[in-house]
Every structure is written in C-alpha cells, then in structure tokens.
Kinemage of the C-alpha trace (Angstrom):
@kinemage 1
@onewidth
@group {chain A} dominant
@subgroup {mainchain}
@vectorlist {calphas} color= white
{ca unk a 1} P -25.363 -92.854 72.130
{ca unk a 2} L -22.875 -95.652 73.069
{ca unk a 3} L -22.094 -95.933 69.560
{ca unk a 4} L -21.220 -92.383 69.538
{ca unk a 5} L -19.122 -92.377 72.282
{ca unk a 6} L -17.189 -95.513 70.668
{ca unk a 7} L -16.813 -93.320 67.451
{ca unk a 8} L -15.345 -90.412 69.233
{ca unk a 9} L -13.056 -92.787 71.226
{ca unk a 10} L -12.013 -94.320 67.724
{ca unk a 11} L -13.194 -97.893 68.822
{ca unk a 12} L -13.529 -100.747 66.520
{ca unk a 13} L -15.967 -103.206 67.979
{ca unk a 14} L -19.815 -102.934 66.829
{ca unk a 15} L -19.557 -99.281 65.409
{ca unk a 16} L -16.321 -99.725 63.045
{ca unk a 17} L -18.655 -99.521 59.925
{ca unk a 18} L -20.158 -96.560 61.250
{ca unk a 19} L -16.635 -94.905 61.964
{ca unk a 20} L -16.375 -91.885 59.532
{ca unk a 21} L -13.436 -91.484 57.503
{ca unk a 22} L -12.812 -88.009 58.758
{ca unk a 23} L -12.374 -88.910 62.318
{ca unk a 24} L -9.901 -91.860 61.484
{ca unk a 25} L -7.936 -89.415 59.079
{ca unk a 26} L -7.631 -86.657 61.521
{ca unk a 27} L -6.949 -88.724 64.571
{ca unk a 28} L -3.417 -87.953 66.160
{ca unk a 29} L -3.628 -89.782 69.208
{ca unk a 30} L -0.550 -91.878 70.623
{ca unk a 31} L -2.333 -94.917 69.494
{ca unk a 32} L -3.072 -94.158 66.094
{ca unk a 33} L -0.647 -96.815 64.784
{ca unk a 34} L -2.293 -99.470 66.664
{ca unk a 35} L -5.925 -98.513 65.887
{ca unk a 36} L -5.447 -98.241 62.331
{ca unk a 37} L -3.839 -101.558 62.310
{ca unk a 38} L -6.605 -103.289 64.159
{ca unk a 39} L -8.939 -102.044 61.744
{ca unk a 40} L -7.304 -102.506 58.582
{ca unk a 41} L -6.897 -106.162 59.491
{ca unk a 42} L -10.683 -106.329 60.249
{ca unk a 43} L -11.251 -104.908 56.710
{ca unk a 44} L -8.741 -107.370 55.179
{ca unk a 45} L -8.177 -105.572 51.858
{ca unk a 46} L -8.106 -102.139 49.967
{ca unk a 47} L -8.167 -100.919 46.328
{ca unk a 48} L -5.398 -99.038 45.269
{ca unk a 49} L -5.250 -96.929 41.973
{ca unk a 50} L -1.931 -95.887 40.697
{ca unk a 51} L 0.247 -94.976 37.890
{ca unk a 52} L 3.363 -96.833 39.061
{ca unk a 53} L 4.184 -99.991 36.853
{ca unk a 54} L 2.957 -103.215 38.034
{ca unk a 55} L 6.562 -104.567 38.823
{ca unk a 56} L 7.163 -101.712 41.173
{ca unk a 57} L 3.913 -101.461 42.455
{ca unk a 58} L 4.616 -105.234 43.753
{ca unk a 59} L 7.868 -104.200 45.476
{ca unk a 60} L 5.595 -101.441 47.373
{ca unk a 61} L 2.543 -103.527 48.482
{ca unk a 62} L 4.428 -106.681 49.173
{ca unk a 63} L 5.881 -105.543 52.404
{ca unk a 64} L 2.614 -103.817 53.460
{ca unk a 65} L 0.866 -106.824 53.002
{ca unk a 66} L 3.145 -109.067 54.948
{ca unk a 67} L 3.213 -106.946 57.806
{ca unk a 68} L -0.420 -105.903 58.231
{ca unk a 69} L -2.022 -109.105 56.313
{ca unk a 70} L -3.950 -106.767 54.217
{ca unk a 71} L -4.564 -107.622 50.469
{ca unk a 72} L -3.940 -104.781 48.166
{ca unk a 73} L -6.125 -104.855 44.838
{ca unk a 74} L -4.379 -102.513 42.221
{ca unk a 75} L -5.839 -100.790 39.327
{ca unk a 76} L -3.205 -99.149 37.062
{ca unk a 77} L -3.681 -96.686 34.432
{ca unk a 78} L -2.507 -93.258 32.981
{ca unk a 79} L -3.242 -90.238 35.631
{ca unk a 80} L -5.851 -89.002 33.056
{ca unk a 81} L -7.790 -92.267 33.006
{ca unk a 82} L -7.334 -92.713 36.655
{ca unk a 83} L -9.026 -89.248 37.189
{ca unk a 84} L -11.972 -89.922 34.830
{ca unk a 85} L -12.640 -93.326 36.439
{ca unk a 86} L -12.649 -91.934 40.204
{ca unk a 87} L -14.660 -88.893 39.290
{ca unk a 88} L -17.134 -90.942 37.592
{ca unk a 89} L -17.346 -93.392 40.273
{ca unk a 90} L -17.824 -90.668 42.827
{ca unk a 91} L -20.686 -89.138 40.716
{ca unk a 92} L -22.437 -92.557 40.475
{ca unk a 93} L -22.227 -92.859 44.218
{ca unk a 94} L -20.390 -96.009 43.883
{ca unk a 95} L -16.512 -95.423 44.922
{ca unk a 96} L -14.005 -98.048 44.507
{ca unk a 97} L -10.532 -96.447 45.210
{ca unk a 98} L -9.194 -96.424 49.037
{ca unk a 99} L -6.008 -95.021 48.074
{ca unk a 100} L -4.849 -93.042 44.982
{ca unk a 101} L -1.259 -92.263 43.802
{ca unk a 102} L -1.093 -90.335 40.318
{ca unk a 103} L 0.501 -87.020 38.889
{ca unk a 104} L -0.153 -84.222 41.455
{ca unk a 105} L -1.921 -81.905 39.138
{ca unk a 106} L -4.525 -85.015 38.869
{ca unk a 107} L -4.975 -85.169 42.641
{ca unk a 108} L -5.353 -81.452 42.787
{ca unk a 109} L -7.940 -81.629 40.135
{ca unk a 110} L -9.663 -84.455 42.245
{ca unk a 111} L -9.160 -82.325 45.423
{ca unk a 112} L -10.936 -79.273 43.554
{ca unk a 113} L -13.824 -81.498 42.733
{ca unk a 114} L -14.283 -82.065 46.697
{ca unk a 115} L -13.300 -85.787 46.526
{ca unk a 116} L -10.406 -86.138 48.515
{ca unk a 117} L -10.100 -86.585 52.580
{ca unk a 118} L -7.733 -84.350 54.647
{ca unk a 119} L -5.378 -86.402 56.554
{ca unk a 120} L -3.118 -85.601 59.369
{ca unk a 121} L -0.149 -88.202 59.366
{ca unk a 122} L 2.481 -87.829 61.684
{ca unk a 123} L 5.010 -88.432 59.009
{ca unk a 124} L 4.233 -85.096 57.370
{ca unk a 125} L 6.676 -83.632 59.557
{ca unk a 126} L 9.247 -85.739 57.862
{ca unk a 127} L 8.472 -84.479 54.276
{ca unk a 128} L 10.050 -81.641 52.626
{ca unk a 129} L 7.802 -78.416 52.764
{ca unk a 130} L 6.717 -78.417 49.116
{ca unk a 131} L 5.336 -82.076 49.381
{ca unk a 132} L 2.656 -80.798 52.093
{ca unk a 133} L -0.131 -78.463 50.602
{ca unk a 134} L -1.506 -76.658 53.619
{ca unk a 135} L -4.986 -78.465 52.812
{ca unk a 136} L -3.270 -81.754 53.230
{ca unk a 137} L -6.168 -83.459 51.122
{ca unk a 138} L -3.231 -85.176 49.078
{ca unk a 139} L 0.715 -84.875 49.530
{ca unk a 140} L 3.620 -85.526 47.632
{ca unk a 141} L 5.545 -88.934 48.388
{ca unk a 142} L 7.787 -88.502 45.319
{ca unk a 143} L 9.036 -86.209 42.805
{ca unk a 144} L 9.124 -86.770 39.198
{ca unk a 145} L 12.371 -85.351 38.016
{ca unk a 146} L 12.445 -84.494 34.348
{ca unk a 147} L 15.851 -85.047 32.546
{ca unk a 148} L 17.602 -85.109 29.299
{ca unk a 149} L 18.431 -88.877 28.289
{ca unk a 150} L 20.906 -90.112 25.537
{ca unk a 151} L 21.866 -93.545 23.984
{ca unk a 152} L 25.492 -94.136 25.201
{ca unk a 153} L 26.452 -95.834 21.885
{ca unk a 154} L 25.008 -93.010 19.802
{ca unk a 155} L 26.099 -89.891 21.672
{ca unk a 156} L 29.626 -89.403 23.337
{ca unk a 157} L 29.308 -87.666 26.747
{ca unk a 158} L 31.398 -84.988 25.884
{ca unk a 159} L 29.175 -84.311 22.845
{ca unk a 160} L 26.211 -83.546 24.870
{ca unk a 161} L 24.624 -80.130 24.536
{ca unk a 162} L 25.683 -77.668 27.527
{ca unk a 163} L 22.811 -75.504 27.021
{ca unk a 164} L 19.637 -75.457 25.080
{ca unk a 165} L 20.791 -73.356 22.086
{ca unk a 166} L 23.516 -76.239 21.676
{ca unk a 167} L 20.438 -78.229 20.256
{ca unk a 168} L 20.115 -75.939 17.201
{ca unk a 169} L 23.493 -77.098 15.912
{ca unk a 170} L 22.956 -79.142 12.612
{ca unk a 171} L 24.448 -82.339 14.179
{ca unk a 172} L 20.934 -82.854 15.997
{ca unk a 173} L 19.088 -82.793 13.017
{ca unk a 174} L 16.844 -85.783 13.157
{ca unk a 175} L 18.160 -87.283 16.498
{ca unk a 176} L 15.920 -85.616 18.937
{ca unk a 177} L 12.632 -86.532 20.380
{ca unk a 178} L 9.971 -85.480 23.122
{ca unk a 179} L 7.037 -86.903 24.711
{ca unk a 180} L 3.576 -85.838 23.353
{ca unk a 181} L 2.340 -84.255 26.564
{ca unk a 182} L 5.464 -82.606 28.128
{ca unk a 183} L 3.948 -79.184 27.982
{ca unk a 184} L 4.701 -78.454 31.424
{ca unk a 185} L 8.510 -78.840 30.718
{ca unk a 186} L 8.188 -76.793 27.500
{ca unk a 187} L 6.577 -74.091 29.390
{ca unk a 188} L 8.972 -74.013 32.186
{ca unk a 189} L 11.940 -73.696 29.874
{ca unk a 190} L 10.153 -70.770 28.069
{ca unk a 191} L 9.599 -69.114 31.441
{ca unk a 192} L 13.380 -69.387 32.117
{ca unk a 193} L 14.573 -68.127 28.961
{ca unk a 194} L 11.633 -65.457 28.655
{ca unk a 195} L 8.507 -65.624 26.400
{ca unk a 196} L 9.589 -64.333 23.316
{ca unk a 197} L 13.025 -66.192 23.392
{ca unk a 198} L 11.724 -69.357 24.458
{ca unk a 199} L 9.194 -69.426 21.815
{ca unk a 200} L 11.650 -68.590 19.094
{ca unk a 201} L 14.140 -71.353 20.405
{ca unk a 202} L 11.527 -74.112 19.980
{ca unk a 203} L 10.103 -72.761 16.805
{ca unk a 204} L 13.661 -72.742 15.576
{ca unk a 205} L 14.394 -76.065 16.897
{ca unk a 206} L 11.491 -77.758 15.215
{ca unk a 207} L 11.963 -75.851 11.928
{ca unk a 208} L 15.644 -76.672 11.789
{ca unk a 209} L 16.167 -79.970 13.433
{ca unk a 210} L 12.996 -81.577 13.879
{ca unk a 211} L 11.518 -82.958 17.032
{ca unk a 212} L 10.129 -86.490 17.027
{ca unk a 213} L 6.824 -86.630 19.067
{ca unk a 214} L 6.489 -90.011 21.069
{ca unk a 215} L 3.344 -91.011 23.321
{ca unk a 216} L 4.388 -92.386 26.748
{ca unk a 217} L 7.569 -91.361 28.733
{ca unk a 218} L 8.259 -95.174 29.220
{ca unk a 219} L 8.050 -95.581 25.542
{ca unk a 220} L 10.415 -92.719 24.964
{ca unk a 221} L 12.789 -94.107 27.408
{ca unk a 222} L 12.835 -97.435 25.801
{ca unk a 223} L 13.464 -96.043 22.234
{ca unk a 224} L 16.305 -93.928 23.532
{ca unk a 225} L 17.675 -97.253 25.035
{ca unk a 226} L 17.345 -99.104 21.864
{ca unk a 227} L 19.128 -96.311 19.779
{ca unk a 228} L 16.142 -95.559 17.935
{ca unk a 229} L 16.245 -92.175 19.431
{ca unk a 230} L 19.708 -90.721 19.998
{ca unk a 231} L 18.661 -88.143 22.591
{ca unk a 232} L 15.473 -87.393 24.469
{ca unk a 233} L 14.565 -83.744 25.628
{ca unk a 234} L 12.452 -84.801 28.578
{ca unk a 235} L 12.133 -88.208 30.361
{ca unk a 236} L 11.622 -89.246 33.974
{ca unk a 237} L 15.029 -89.836 35.659
{ca unk a 238} L 13.996 -92.838 37.377
{ca unk a 239} L 13.146 -94.600 34.117
{ca unk a 240} L 16.478 -94.101 32.851
{ca unk a 241} L 17.908 -95.427 35.945
{ca unk a 242} L 15.681 -98.409 35.853
{ca unk a 243} L 16.785 -99.015 32.235
{ca unk a 244} L 20.472 -98.667 33.359
{ca unk a 245} L 20.225 -101.426 35.958
{ca unk a 246} L 18.898 -103.781 33.189
{ca unk a 247} L 22.039 -103.146 31.056
{ca unk a 248} L 20.734 -100.743 28.631
{ca unk a 249} L 22.995 -98.178 26.938
{ca unk a 250} L 21.243 -95.231 28.104
{ca unk a 251} L 22.241 -92.376 30.656
{ca unk a 252} L 20.723 -88.965 31.792
{ca unk a 253} L 22.145 -85.422 32.139
{ca unk a 254} L 20.264 -82.019 32.560
{ca unk a 255} L 20.627 -78.725 30.906
{ca unk a 256} L 20.039 -76.316 33.581
{ca unk a 257} L 17.937 -77.158 36.860
{ca unk a 258} L 16.139 -80.459 36.386
{ca unk a 259} L 12.441 -79.830 36.309
{ca unk a 260} L 10.462 -81.473 39.008
{ca unk a 261} L 6.754 -82.321 39.190
{ca unk a 262} L 5.132 -83.830 42.060
{ca unk a 263} L 3.277 -87.145 42.286
{ca unk a 264} L 0.415 -87.343 44.860
{ca unk a 265} L -1.111 -89.594 47.238
{ca unk a 266} L -4.686 -89.122 48.293
{ca unk a 267} L -7.575 -91.018 49.925
{ca unk a 268} L -11.052 -90.217 48.610
{ca unk a 269} L -13.735 -88.943 50.987
{ca unk a 270} L -15.757 -92.221 50.609
{ca unk a 271} L -13.059 -94.695 50.622
{ca unk a 272} L -14.992 -98.298 51.117
{ca unk a 273} L -12.080 -99.325 53.599
{ca unk a 274} L -10.842 -96.359 55.635
{ca unk a 275} L -8.886 -98.044 58.025
{ca unk a 276} L -6.633 -99.818 55.412
{ca unk a 277} L -6.762 -96.653 53.477
{ca unk a 278} L -4.991 -94.415 56.356
{ca unk a 279} L -2.849 -97.232 57.298
{ca unk a 280} L -1.144 -97.604 53.495
{ca unk a 281} L -1.292 -93.798 53.214
{ca unk a 282} L 0.938 -93.562 56.282
{ca unk a 283} L 2.993 -96.489 55.235
{ca unk a 284} L 3.914 -94.891 51.842
{ca unk a 285} L 5.053 -91.895 53.721
{ca unk a 286} L 6.827 -93.626 56.162
{ca unk a 287} L 10.646 -94.024 56.068
{ca unk a 288} L 10.095 -97.824 55.196
{ca unk a 289} L 7.681 -96.922 52.204
{ca unk a 290} L 10.126 -94.132 51.172
{ca unk a 291} L 13.106 -96.308 51.098
{ca unk a 292} L 11.249 -98.838 49.146
{ca unk a 293} L 10.442 -96.052 46.715
{ca unk a 294} L 13.837 -94.793 46.682
{ca unk a 295} L 15.098 -98.641 45.929
{ca unk a 296} L 12.918 -98.549 42.810
{ca unk a 297} L 14.485 -95.393 41.651
{ca unk a 298} L 12.026 -92.553 42.494
{ca unk a 299} L 13.019 -89.368 44.394
{ca unk a 300} L 11.387 -89.439 47.873
{ca unk a 301} L 10.215 -86.582 49.663
{ca unk a 302} L 11.010 -87.716 53.078
{ca unk a 303} L 14.191 -85.942 54.705
{ca unk a 304} L 14.891 -89.185 56.639
{ca unk a 305} L 15.528 -91.053 53.498
{ca unk a 306} L 18.611 -90.154 51.134
{ca unk a 307} L 17.706 -88.853 47.696
{ca unk a 308} L 19.358 -90.595 44.744
{ca unk a 309} L 19.828 -87.095 43.126
{ca unk a 310} L 22.241 -85.668 45.611
{ca unk a 311} L 23.931 -82.649 44.123
{ca unk a 312} L 21.425 -81.913 41.368
{ca unk a 313} L 19.672 -78.809 41.419
{ca unk a 314} L 16.001 -79.001 40.946
{ca unk a 315} L 13.283 -76.489 39.845
{ca unk a 316} L 10.177 -77.536 41.769
{ca unk a 317} L 7.007 -76.550 39.726
{ca unk a 318} L 3.897 -75.677 41.721
{ca unk a 319} L 1.166 -77.784 41.352
{ca unk a 320} L -1.839 -75.505 41.912
{ca unk a 321} L -0.142 -73.248 39.129
{ca unk a 322} L 0.242 -76.192 36.555
{ca unk a 323} L -3.442 -76.669 36.970
{ca unk a 324} L -4.464 -73.220 36.718
{ca unk a 325} L -2.195 -72.673 33.767
{ca unk a 326} L -2.923 -76.184 32.075
{ca unk a 327} L -5.033 -75.007 29.085
{ca unk a 328} L -2.698 -71.998 28.287
{ca unk a 329} L 0.356 -74.435 28.596
{ca unk a 330} L -1.156 -76.859 26.386
{ca unk a 331} L -2.041 -74.617 23.778
{ca unk a 332} L 1.438 -73.256 23.514
{ca unk a 333} L 2.895 -76.717 23.317
{ca unk a 334} L 0.364 -77.663 20.779
{ca unk a 335} L 1.298 -74.416 18.894
{ca unk a 336} L 5.088 -74.726 18.957
{ca unk a 337} L 5.471 -78.131 18.957
{ca unk a 338} L 2.648 -80.674 17.664
{ca unk a 339} L 1.215 -78.389 14.896
{ca unk a 340} L 4.767 -76.635 13.965
{ca unk a 341} L 6.149 -77.098 10.331
{ca unk a 342} L 8.468 -80.118 10.388
{ca unk a 343} L 12.108 -79.625 9.451
{ca unk a 344} L 13.444 -80.561 5.918
C-alpha cells in the first residue's frame, strides 16, 4: 500500500524499480523535470537505437550526458534493421532499447505492433501540428526533406532542370541517379502528375536517359560530391549541406515542392531505463535538442527553432498513408525503375 502511494506520487525511493513507464510517460505535474532528472541519474544509463550517423549522434548526446550525468549507449543501423531488432527483442521478452529514432514509417509500424509508449511531453506544444500524431506513441523531431542535388563542377546552375519534363532532354543521358528504395518520392511525384502521366514520365526517363540506381542516400550524396554522378533526383537536404560544409562541390535545388518525410522518436513500452528514456525524449524535443539538430543540418519540427529551409515549399507526406500504401508503392517503383529496360 505504501509502495503504491509512492508510485502514484511519482516518487523515487524504494519503489523506483516498480514504477511503471506509463505513469512516468504520462505525468504532467510541475515537478516533472525534477523527478525525471533524479530518476535518470539513479539509473545512470540508457540505450539509444538510431539511424543518425555516429558523428552527429555524438553532437546530440554529449550535451545531454554533460548536463544529466547519464551515459548513452548508441546502436546505429538502417531503419529496417532497427525495426527487425526491436521487434525480435520484444517478442523474446528481452527489450534493450530505451529510445528509438528512425524513419517515421518504421516507428508507425512499431506502434501498430503495440510496442510503443504514449508520452505526454510539455514540448509537444512547441512542435508543428503534423509532427504530433493524436496517439502520441511517437512524434517527429525532424523532417527528412528530399531534394535534388548536383555537382557544381559538372552542372551549371543555369542549366538545371526547371521541371521534371526537362530531365527527358538528351543532355541528361547517363548523368542521373536515384537511391534504390526511394519509392515514396517516386509515388509522390506520380501523384502530383497524375497516375498515367507520371508513370509514363518515369518509363520514358529510364528508357531514354537511363537512371543509375544506388543503395543508400549517403552513398548517393557522396557520389554526386565526387562527380561520379552529376545529378541525383532524390537525396536528403541535410546530407548535401553537410557535404558543402566540408568543401565538396555539391549543391541542392528543388523541382516543385520538396517532399518531406518525418523521422520519428519513440520510447518502447518496456524500456529498461524509463526515467532516462523519457528525459532523453524530452531533451530531443526541447529547444536545446532541436537547436542541436538544426546545427547538424536537420530540419527541426519545433516552432521555437528557426528552420534552415526558410522559404522552401514543402509537401509533407502522411506517415500512416505511407505505411498503408508501402507495398503498392514499392511494386510501382520496382516496375518503373528497378526492372525497367535500360536506355541504350
């Protein structure tokens, strides 16, 4: 009875290990930050699954560790691999991850598997409306903005295509590339053009000028930066900005609205370190965490932090729809791009 009273009061002594994550995650009292901080310091560590590159992850976790004294163990992989591992661990009854940040369709898949905890963070109010689904079992700390990229030594800015039809011109033959899993972007372009017209455009593009398919957005960005690929149809804006900062001859532009896909952050329902997990979750959504993401080059979702894409028109894709239509979208991509006859 005493232990239960302490739990309801969000107390730490004696009953900390009995404290369910749900009560921690939903607690909205004025002393939320204090209690999360005290609990996290007692736990001392958390495990973070993410797709962020190591050098950028360090820029996020170092201020958190310095402030709160909580050590962050990072495991990094592609979103699909994170999904497989988190799901397998949950089924085996041995969850390891405390916080997960991956491509939002993957967090939505984890939610549909009932693996994520709803959280009521005070920082949700600062995020753009599309970043906070009603279920609050994941939210979007950043948007991955898909743009077109070109090598500035190989392509003059005045020669860039102004619309998608310009890419059909013979001068682009053998000079274009796409990432091997960009079906969401292709489906978005087709939706804007209309199904018949859009499908015909991609068939004509592949047949007439060819489209080199590469695995990984980071690799594709690097190939543009090196000049091996003069123009990439779909890369992440932040990766281009990061390459530019390193002096690479690369820049980005947009044909029509830039397509935006959310990146999701979530806490698994059986996170081993619940206080540290919720504290880190809040930190990522706070102005401090959002500014750190913006300095890296990501597009934050907080209205309290200036976006690096001021003035760029965005088309934000709905995450639930992406999951619902994933198989059909990939089949279309496979038919039009991966298995289409190559140009001659």
